[in-house]
DOKOLTOR-578332 format. One record per residue (C-alpha): x, y, z; residue in one letter. Coordinates in steps of 0.2 Angstrom, whole numbers. Layout:
! residues N
atom px = X, py = Y, pz = Z, rest = a .
...
***
This chain:
! residues 97
atom px = 279, py = -122, pz = 295, rest = g .
atom px = 287, py = -108, pz = 293, rest = s .
atom px = 297, py = -114, pz = 278, rest = g .
atom px = 282, py = -120, pz = 268, rest = i .
atom px = 274, py = -103, pz = 273, rest = f .
atom px = 287, py = -90, pz = 267, rest = g .
atom px = 287, py = -103, pz = 251, rest = f .
atom px = 268, py = -99, pz = 248, rest = g .
atom px = 268, py = -82, pz = 253, rest = n .
atom px = 284, py = -80, pz = 240, rest = v .
atom px = 274, py = -91, pz = 226, rest = l .
atom px = 258, py = -81, pz = 232, rest = l .
atom px = 267, py = -63, pz = 228, rest = s .
atom px = 275, py = -69, pz = 212, rest = l .
atom px = 260, py = -71, pz = 205, rest = r .
atom px = 251, py = -52, pz = 210, rest = c .
atom px = 264, py = -49, pz = 201, rest = v .
atom px = 266, py = -58, pz = 184, rest = n .
atom px = 246, py = -60, pz = 182, rest = y .
atom px = 243, py = -39, pz = 179, rest = p .
atom px = 258, py = -40, pz = 168, rest = i .
atom px = 254, py = -51, pz = 154, rest = d .
atom px = 236, py = -48, pz = 153, rest = a .
atom px = 238, py = -31, pz = 153, rest = y .
atom px = 254, py = -28, pz = 146, rest = f .
atom px = 253, py = -13, pz = 136, rest = i .
atom px = 252, py = -3, pz = 153, rest = y .
atom px = 263, py = -13, pz = 164, rest = v .
atom px = 270, py = 4, pz = 170, rest = a .
atom px = 250, py = 10, pz = 177, rest = s .
atom px = 249, py = -10, pz = 183, rest = v .
atom px = 263, py = -10, pz = 194, rest = m .
atom px = 262, py = 7, pz = 200, rest = a .
atom px = 244, py = 1, pz = 207, rest = a .
atom px = 248, py = -16, pz = 211, rest = n .
atom px = 262, py = -7, pz = 222, rest = a .
atom px = 250, py = 7, pz = 231, rest = i .
atom px = 237, py = -9, pz = 234, rest = i .
atom px = 248, py = -17, pz = 242, rest = c .
atom px = 253, py = -3, pz = 253, rest = s .
atom px = 241, py = 5, pz = 256, rest = v .
atom px = 233, py = -9, pz = 269, rest = p .
atom px = 253, py = -12, pz = 278, rest = g .
atom px = 253, py = 8, pz = 279, rest = a .
atom px = 233, py = 9, pz = 287, rest = a .
atom px = 231, py = -6, pz = 298, rest = f .
atom px = 243, py = 0, pz = 310, rest = p .
atom px = 235, py = 17, pz = 313, rest = l .
atom px = 219, py = 6, pz = 321, rest = f .
atom px = 224, py = -10, pz = 326, rest = t .
atom px = 229, py = -4, pz = 343, rest = a .
atom px = 212, py = 2, pz = 346, rest = t .
atom px = 204, py = -14, pz = 338, rest = m .
atom px = 215, py = -26, pz = 350, rest = y .
atom px = 207, py = -15, pz = 362, rest = k .
atom px = 186, py = -15, pz = 359, rest = h .
atom px = 187, py = -33, pz = 350, rest = l .
atom px = 199, py = -44, pz = 360, rest = g .
atom px = 215, py = -52, pz = 356, rest = i .
atom px = 203, py = -67, pz = 350, rest = h .
atom px = 193, py = -56, pz = 336, rest = w .
atom px = 206, py = -45, pz = 331, rest = v .
atom px = 219, py = -61, pz = 327, rest = s .
atom px = 204, py = -69, pz = 319, rest = s .
atom px = 202, py = -55, pz = 304, rest = i .
atom px = 214, py = -57, pz = 293, rest = p .
atom px = 208, py = -73, pz = 291, rest = a .
atom px = 192, py = -71, pz = 288, rest = f .
atom px = 198, py = -59, pz = 276, rest = l .
atom px = 209, py = -73, pz = 271, rest = a .
atom px = 192, py = -85, pz = 268, rest = l .
atom px = 185, py = -70, pz = 257, rest = i .
atom px = 199, py = -72, pz = 246, rest = c .
atom px = 198, py = -89, pz = 242, rest = v .
atom px = 185, py = -92, pz = 229, rest = p .
atom px = 192, py = -80, pz = 218, rest = f .
atom px = 208, py = -91, pz = 211, rest = p .
atom px = 194, py = -103, pz = 207, rest = f .
atom px = 184, py = -90, pz = 198, rest = e .
atom px = 197, py = -82, pz = 187, rest = f .
atom px = 200, py = -103, pz = 182, rest = a .
atom px = 183, py = -104, pz = 177, rest = r .
atom px = 176, py = -88, pz = 169, rest = y .
atom px = 195, py = -82, pz = 163, rest = g .
atom px = 195, py = -84, pz = 147, rest = a .
atom px = 177, py = -75, pz = 147, rest = a .
atom px = 185, py = -62, pz = 157, rest = i .
atom px = 200, py = -60, pz = 144, rest = r .
atom px = 188, py = -59, pz = 128, rest = k .
atom px = 179, py = -44, pz = 136, rest = r .
atom px = 197, py = -33, pz = 140, rest = r .
atom px = 201, py = -36, pz = 122, rest = i .
atom px = 185, py = -30, pz = 116, rest = r .
atom px = 187, py = -14, pz = 129, rest = w .
atom px = 205, py = -11, pz = 123, rest = m .
atom px = 202, py = -10, pz = 104, rest = r .
atom px = 190, py = 6, pz = 110, rest = c .
***
């Protein structure tokens, strides 16, 4: 089970890095910096309030919060697959300005 989780995690991480590079190839350095910050800030912030959350909410609710956040993110790939062409057309128009 952990092998499947690790494999999926690696694939997801590569996807999150490669898509912005392909989409914003002119601004690769800025995209990579923003990607690193977006990934690092939650990892640095969660330990600051996790102990308090466990104390006030209990083990079951606090452990469910990452699951709820993951469920919120489930529709995003499907929405990008459905509306990706329109998003890319708007991006090209924006880059010409």
